[in-house]
SEPA-969164 format. One record per residue (C-alpha): residue in one letter; x, y, z. Coordinates in steps of 0.5 Angstrom, whole numbers, plus 2048, in hexadecimal, padded with zeros to 3 digits. Each point is the difference from the previous one (the first is absolute). Layout:
# SEPA-969164
AXYZ...
# end
This chain:
# SEPA-969164
X849958937X7FE7F97FDX7FA7FF7FFX8007FA803X802805807X7FA803801X802804806X8037FB805X8087FD7FEX8007F97FEX8057FC803X8047FF7F9X8018077FFX7FD8007F9X8028077FDX803803807X8067FB7FFX8038037FAX7FF808803X803803806X7FB802804X8047FF806X7FE806803X7F87FF7FEX8017FA802X800802807X7FB804801X7FB7FD7FCX7FB7FC804X7FD7FA7FBX7FA7FE800X7FF7FA804X7F97FB7FDX7FC803805X8028077FEX8007FE7F8X7F97FD802X7FD806803X8038047FBX7FE7FE7F9X7F97FE803X800808801X8028027FAX7FC7FB7FCX7FA802804X8038087FFX8017FF7F8X7F97FB7FEX7FB804804X8008077FEX7FE7FD7F9X7FB7FB802X7FC806805X8018047F9X7FC7FB7FBX7F9800802X801808802X8028017F9X7FB7FB7FDX7FA802804X801807801X8058037FCX805802806X8077FE802X8027FE807X803807800X7FB8047FDX7FC7FC806X804801805X800807800X7F9800800X7FE7FC805X804804804X7FE8077FEX7F97FC801X8017FE808X804807802X7FB806803X7FD8037FCX8037FC7FAX806805800X8087FE801X8068047FEX8037FD7FAX8067FE805X7FD7FB804X7FC7FD7FBX8067FF7FCX8037FC806X7F97FD802X7FF7FE7F8X8087FD800X8018047FAX8058077FEX7FD807800X8018007F8X7FC7FA800X7FC802803X7FF8067FDX7FF7FE7FAX7FA7FB802X7FD806804X8008047FAX7FD7FB7FBX7FA7FF807X7FF8087FFX7FF7FF7F8X7FB7FA802X7FD806806X8017FA804X805805805X801807801X807802802X801808805X805802804X7FF7FF807X7FD806804X804800805X8087FF7FCX7FE8027F9X8077FC7FEX7FC7FA802X7FC7FD7FBX7F97FD802X7FC7FA7FCX7F97FF800X7FC7FB7FDX7FA8027FDX7F97FD800X8017FD7FAX8077FD803X7FD7FE805X7FA7FC7FBX8067FD7FEX8047FD806X7F97FD802X7FF7FC7FAX8077FD800X8017FF808X7FC7F97FFX8037FE7FAX808801804X7FD7FE806X7FE7F97FEX8077FF7FEX804802806X7FB7FA803X8017FC7FBX8078007FFX803803807X7FB7FF806X7FB7FA7FFX8067FB7FEX803803807X7FD7FE808X7FE806804X8087FF804X8038007F9X7FD8067FEX802803807X8077FE7FFX8008037F9X7FE806803X806800805X8057FE7FAX7FE8057FCX7FF806806X8077FD801X8048007F9X7FC8087FEX802803806X8087FF7FFX804805800X8018037F8X808800802X8007F8802X7FD7FE7F8
# end
């Protein structure tokens, strides 16, 4: 795709004119200007926000955003325990990435892992008191960033709309992605 196309077919055809894309062209629903604006706005936020949310966490708490999310989700779970598979889903990371972080957290005394007594095939992550103290200290840093970068610029109606849109996009079946 030519760099000027950005996800939609231009009136001149650009790079598409020199190649035979007749089958693709009939199946592809190119983005109109409003769709392109929505898409580029979303992808810009998706790429920009994690770094902006992570910078203060790194600076003030020594945590990546992923590490903070791991600690935070476990801290909010009943008895501060979660299945590793559920934690990976909640923190939006792979099990292998989570396992590496969990190993580091265990070495620091922030987390412990053990087999689920009801199903030995499942591993439970449990936040220690030391781990809870870490997330408790980092939470205000994270919340300040979330407010500054995401929530405060929005009206209450914008926030509700954002929540609705995020829920719609999050629950799309994976096979449509």
